[in-house]
C-alpha positions as CSV (number, residue, x, y, z in Angstrom):
1,X,103.1,86.9,64.1
2,X,102.9,89.4,67.1
3,X,101.1,88.3,70.0
4,X,97.9,88.9,70.6
5,X,97.4,92.4,73.2
6,X,94.7,93.4,75.3
7,X,91.8,95.7,73.5
8,X,90.9,98.6,75.9
9,X,88.5,99.7,73.8
10,X,86.6,97.1,75.5
11,X,86.8,98.1,78.7
12,X,83.9,100.0,81.0
13,X,84.5,103.1,82.7
14,X,82.4,105.0,85.0
15,X,82.3,108.3,85.8
16,X,84.3,109.6,88.8
17,X,81.5,110.7,90.6
18,X,80.1,107.1,91.7
19,X,83.4,106.4,93.0
20,X,83.7,106.6,97.1
21,X,86.7,108.3,98.0
22,X,89.3,106.6,100.0
23,X,90.8,110.1,101.2
24,X,89.3,113.7,101.0
25,X,90.5,117.1,101.7
26,X,88.8,117.3,105.0
27,X,91.8,115.4,105.7
28,X,94.5,117.5,104.7
29,X,97.1,118.4,107.3
30,X,97.3,122.3,108.4
31,X,100.8,123.3,107.9
32,X,100.3,125.6,111.1
33,X,99.1,123.1,113.4
34,X,101.8,122.3,115.9
35,X,103.7,118.8,115.9
36,X,104.6,117.6,119.0
37,X,106.4,114.3,117.7
38,X,109.8,114.0,119.7
39,X,112.4,112.2,117.6
40,X,115.9,112.4,118.2
41,X,117.1,112.1,114.4
42,X,114.3,114.8,113.6
43,X,116.1,117.8,115.1
44,X,119.5,116.7,112.7
45,X,117.2,116.2,109.7
46,X,115.7,119.3,110.2
47,X,119.2,121.0,110.6
48,X,120.7,119.3,107.7
49,X,117.8,120.8,105.6
50,X,118.2,124.4,107.1
51,X,122.2,124.5,106.7
52,X,121.4,123.2,102.9
53,X,119.2,125.6,102.0
54,X,122.1,128.5,103.6
55,X,124.8,126.4,101.0
56,X,121.8,126.8,98.1
57,X,122.4,122.9,97.9
58,X,119.9,120.3,96.6
59,X,117.1,119.2,99.3
60,X,115.1,116.6,97.7
61,X,112.2,114.4,99.0
62,X,111.5,111.6,97.1
63,X,107.6,111.0,97.7
64,X,105.7,107.5,97.8
65,X,101.8,107.5,97.4
66,X,101.5,107.4,100.9
67,X,102.6,111.2,101.7
68,X,100.3,112.4,99.2
69,X,97.1,110.3,100.0
70,X,97.6,110.8,103.8
71,X,97.1,114.4,103.5
72,X,100.8,116.3,103.6
73,X,100.2,118.7,100.6
74,X,99.5,121.8,101.9
75,X,102.9,120.9,104.4
76,X,104.9,120.1,101.4
77,X,103.9,123.4,99.7
78,X,104.8,125.7,102.9
79,X,108.1,124.1,102.7
80,X,108.3,124.4,99.2
81,X,107.7,128.1,99.2
82,X,109.6,129.1,102.1
83,X,112.8,127.7,100.2
84,X,113.6,124.6,102.3
85,X,113.4,121.7,99.8
86,X,114.0,122.5,96.1
87,X,113.2,119.3,94.5
88,X,110.0,116.7,94.9
89,X,110.2,113.8,93.2
90,X,107.2,111.6,92.8
91,X,106.0,108.1,91.6
92,X,103.5,107.8,89.4
93,X,100.7,106.8,92.0
94,X,101.6,109.8,93.9
95,X,101.7,111.9,91.1
96,X,98.0,111.1,89.6
97,X,96.2,111.3,93.5
98,X,98.0,115.1,93.6
99,X,96.0,115.7,90.3
100,X,92.8,113.9,91.4
101,X,93.1,115.9,94.6
102,X,93.3,119.5,92.4
103,X,90.6,118.0,90.6
104,X,88.0,116.9,92.4
105,X,88.8,117.0,95.8
106,X,88.9,113.5,96.7
107,X,91.3,110.4,95.4
108,X,91.9,107.0,96.2
109,X,89.8,104.1,95.9
110,X,88.8,100.7,97.7
111,X,90.8,98.5,95.9
112,X,89.4,95.2,97.8
113,X,86.2,96.4,96.3
114,X,86.6,97.7,93.5
115,X,89.1,94.8,91.8
116,X,86.7,92.5,92.7
117,X,84.1,94.2,90.5
118,X,86.3,94.6,87.8
119,X,86.4,98.2,88.3
120,X,89.8,99.1,90.0
121,X,91.2,102.7,88.4
122,X,88.5,102.5,85.4
123,X,87.3,106.0,86.0
124,X,86.4,108.7,83.5
125,X,87.6,112.6,83.6
126,X,90.9,112.8,86.1
127,X,92.5,109.5,84.4
128,X,91.7,111.1,80.8
129,X,92.4,114.5,81.7
130,X,95.9,113.3,83.3
131,X,96.8,111.9,80.4
132,X,95.6,114.7,78.2
133,X,98.3,116.3,79.9
134,X,101.2,114.0,79.2
135,X,100.4,114.4,75.5
136,X,100.0,118.0,75.4
137,X,103.1,118.0,77.2
138,X,104.9,115.6,74.8
139,X,103.9,117.8,72.3
140,X,105.5,121.1,74.2
141,X,109.1,118.9,74.9
142,X,107.8,119.0,79.2
143,X,108.7,116.5,81.5
144,X,106.5,114.7,83.4
145,X,105.7,116.9,86.5
146,X,105.6,120.1,84.7
147,X,102.8,118.6,82.0
148,X,100.5,118.2,85.1
149,X,101.5,121.4,86.9
150,X,100.2,123.0,83.8
151,X,97.0,121.2,83.4
152,X,96.2,121.8,86.4
153,X,97.1,125.5,86.0
154,X,95.4,126.0,82.8
155,X,92.0,124.4,83.9
156,X,92.3,126.3,86.9
157,X,91.3,123.1,88.9
158,X,88.8,124.0,91.8
159,X,91.5,122.5,94.9
160,X,94.9,123.4,93.1
161,X,96.1,125.0,96.0
162,X,96.5,121.4,97.9
163,X,98.6,120.2,94.5
164,X,102.4,119.5,94.8
165,X,102.9,119.5,91.6
166,X,100.7,123.0,90.7
167,X,102.9,124.5,93.6
168,X,105.9,123.7,92.1
169,X,104.4,124.9,88.5
170,X,103.8,128.1,90.0
171,X,107.0,128.7,91.3
172,X,109.4,126.8,88.8
173,X,111.0,124.5,91.0
174,X,111.1,120.7,89.9
175,X,109.1,118.6,90.6
176,X,109.5,115.3,88.6
177,X,107.7,112.2,88.0
178,X,109.1,108.8,88.1
179,X,106.8,106.8,85.9
180,X,107.1,102.6,85.8
181,X,104.7,101.2,82.7
182,X,101.9,98.4,84.4
183,X,102.1,100.1,88.0
184,X,99.5,103.0,87.7
185,X,95.7,103.0,87.0
186,X,96.0,105.9,84.2
187,X,98.0,103.4,82.0
188,X,94.5,101.3,82.1
189,X,92.5,103.4,80.2
190,X,92.5,104.1,76.7
191,X,93.5,107.8,76.8
192,X,97.2,106.7,77.9
193,X,99.9,107.5,75.3
194,X,103.0,104.8,76.1
195,X,105.4,106.6,74.6
196,X,104.4,110.1,75.7
197,X,104.5,109.1,79.4
198,X,107.7,107.5,78.8
199,X,109.6,110.4,77.1
200,X,108.3,112.5,79.2
201,X,109.3,110.6,82.8
202,X,112.9,110.3,80.8
203,X,112.7,114.0,80.7
204,X,112.1,113.7,84.4
205,X,114.7,111.7,85.2
206,X,117.6,113.9,83.6
207,X,115.8,116.9,85.5
208,X,116.4,115.3,88.8
209,X,119.7,114.2,87.6
210,X,120.6,117.4,87.5
211,X,119.4,118.5,91.0
212,X,121.4,115.5,92.1
213,X,124.7,117.4,90.8
214,X,124.0,120.2,93.5
215,X,123.7,117.5,96.4
216,X,127.3,118.3,98.3
217,X,126.1,119.9,101.4
218,X,122.9,118.7,100.7
219,X,120.0,116.7,101.7
220,X,118.2,113.1,100.2
221,X,115.4,112.4,102.1
222,X,113.1,109.4,100.9
223,X,109.4,109.3,102.1
224,X,107.6,105.9,101.3
225,X,109.2,104.9,98.3
226,X,110.4,101.3,98.6
227,X,111.8,100.4,94.7
228,X,111.6,103.9,92.4
229,X,113.0,106.3,95.0
230,X,115.9,104.1,95.9
231,X,117.1,102.8,92.4
232,X,116.1,106.0,90.4
233,X,118.5,107.9,93.2
234,X,121.2,105.4,93.0
235,X,121.3,105.9,88.9
236,X,121.3,109.3,89.1
237,X,124.1,110.0,92.0
238,X,125.9,107.4,89.8
239,X,125.7,109.9,86.6
240,X,126.4,112.6,88.8
241,X,129.6,111.4,90.4
242,X,130.8,110.8,86.8
243,X,130.8,114.0,85.7
244,X,131.8,115.5,88.7
245,X,134.8,113.1,89.4
246,X,135.7,114.4,85.4
247,X,136.5,118.1,87.4
248,X,138.5,116.4,90.6
249,X,134.9,116.9,92.5
250,X,132.8,114.8,94.4
251,X,129.6,114.6,95.9
252,X,130.5,113.0,99.1
253,X,129.1,115.2,102.1
254,X,125.6,115.3,102.7
255,X,123.0,113.7,104.7
256,X,120.0,111.2,103.6
257,X,117.0,109.6,105.1
258,X,114.6,107.1,104.9
259,X,111.4,107.5,106.7
260,X,109.4,104.3,106.9
261,X,107.3,101.6,109.1
262,X,109.6,98.6,108.8
263,X,110.8,98.6,112.6
264,X,114.7,99.4,112.1
265,X,115.4,101.5,115.1
266,X,118.5,99.8,117.0
267,X,119.7,98.5,113.6
268,X,123.1,99.6,112.4
269,X,121.5,100.9,109.4
270,X,125.0,102.4,108.1
271,X,126.0,98.9,106.5
272,X,123.7,97.0,104.5
273,X,122.5,93.6,105.6
274,X,123.9,90.6,104.1
275,X,121.8,88.5,101.5
276,X,120.9,86.0,103.9
277,X,118.9,89.0,105.8
278,X,115.4,89.3,104.1
279,X,115.5,93.2,104.7
280,X,118.7,93.6,102.3
281,X,116.2,93.3,99.8
282,X,114.4,96.6,101.2
283,X,116.6,98.8,98.7
284,X,115.9,101.9,100.9
285,X,118.5,100.4,103.4
286,X,121.3,99.5,101.2
287,X,120.9,102.0,98.8
288,X,120.1,105.0,100.6
289,X,121.4,104.5,104.1
290,X,124.7,102.9,103.6
291,X,126.2,102.5,100.1
292,X,126.0,105.9,98.8
293,X,127.1,107.8,101.7
294,X,129.9,105.4,102.7
295,X,132.5,108.0,101.4
296,X,131.7,110.8,103.8
297,X,128.0,111.2,104.0
298,X,125.9,110.7,107.0
299,X,122.3,108.9,107.4
300,X,119.2,108.6,109.4
301,X,116.4,106.1,109.6
302,X,112.8,107.1,111.3
303,X,110.1,104.6,111.3
304,X,106.7,105.7,111.6
305,X,104.0,106.8,109.6
306,X,104.3,109.8,107.4
307,X,101.4,112.2,107.9
308,X,103.3,112.4,111.7
309,X,106.3,112.3,110.9
310,X,106.4,114.4,107.7
311,X,104.6,117.8,109.6
312,X,106.8,117.3,112.7
313,X,110.0,117.7,111.1
314,X,108.4,120.4,108.8
315,X,107.8,122.1,112.2
316,X,111.2,121.9,113.4
317,X,112.4,122.8,110.1
318,X,110.6,126.2,110.1
319,X,110.5,126.9,113.6
320,X,114.0,126.2,115.0
């Protein structure tokens, strides 16, 4: 006898027009505005991106949702358009917020307020169309990111220029989405098809891994993704090294960086902390900064808010 499942058809949804967004396009960062932050590692990280571009190696940036709802979309798009970043990887929340910004010009919601009312994530229009994108993409054999970018393009969303996924679709560059079941609001809705989403995210994982195959001489920077970012990267790197080793080749000389708010400045981040240290469970440290670059790579940690660091880093990449 199977266990009883929750019946999503009983949920009461409200129109997106009734939701008060936590972020709107008024707060998008202008990529041409000068950024004045000085940090010793930013000059190095900018240099590594430029050198990777010259070598035609992968420059991959992993994005948590805060990167999107802190207004970095236009900055990210400019780097992609100019060939500095070759692959953006997003978690499901980042992808959905990117979609909402393109469609309605606002995203985010007051979690405290709406979860208390039993309304968190339970809005129509954006969620349903996002889920339709995945089902249409599944029929055509597309990955998650490309499916969402295509939906934005087909519907000519009014604010599409702000979308990372749309710009990647337009430029024919990979922007992959790494979905986890039960983590994102679009999964609450009746329109969500778990099989379609799972298959699309698996396709994106393989696209991602193919990009990691070209990481030698390149750069992998993780912005605000504490679990999905390091875990997807770890498996993809292992798979890619497996193939390279069969050819007597290596993926060892590349640069990684973690940008997060945890105060680790002054720590030796090149060695994983002991298990007795609670920071051992901060996966970006042990995975991205220590273990995967131990045989020839280099790594840097930058503490701070991504809406300050990303524009400053982009400014150094583009202007130096």
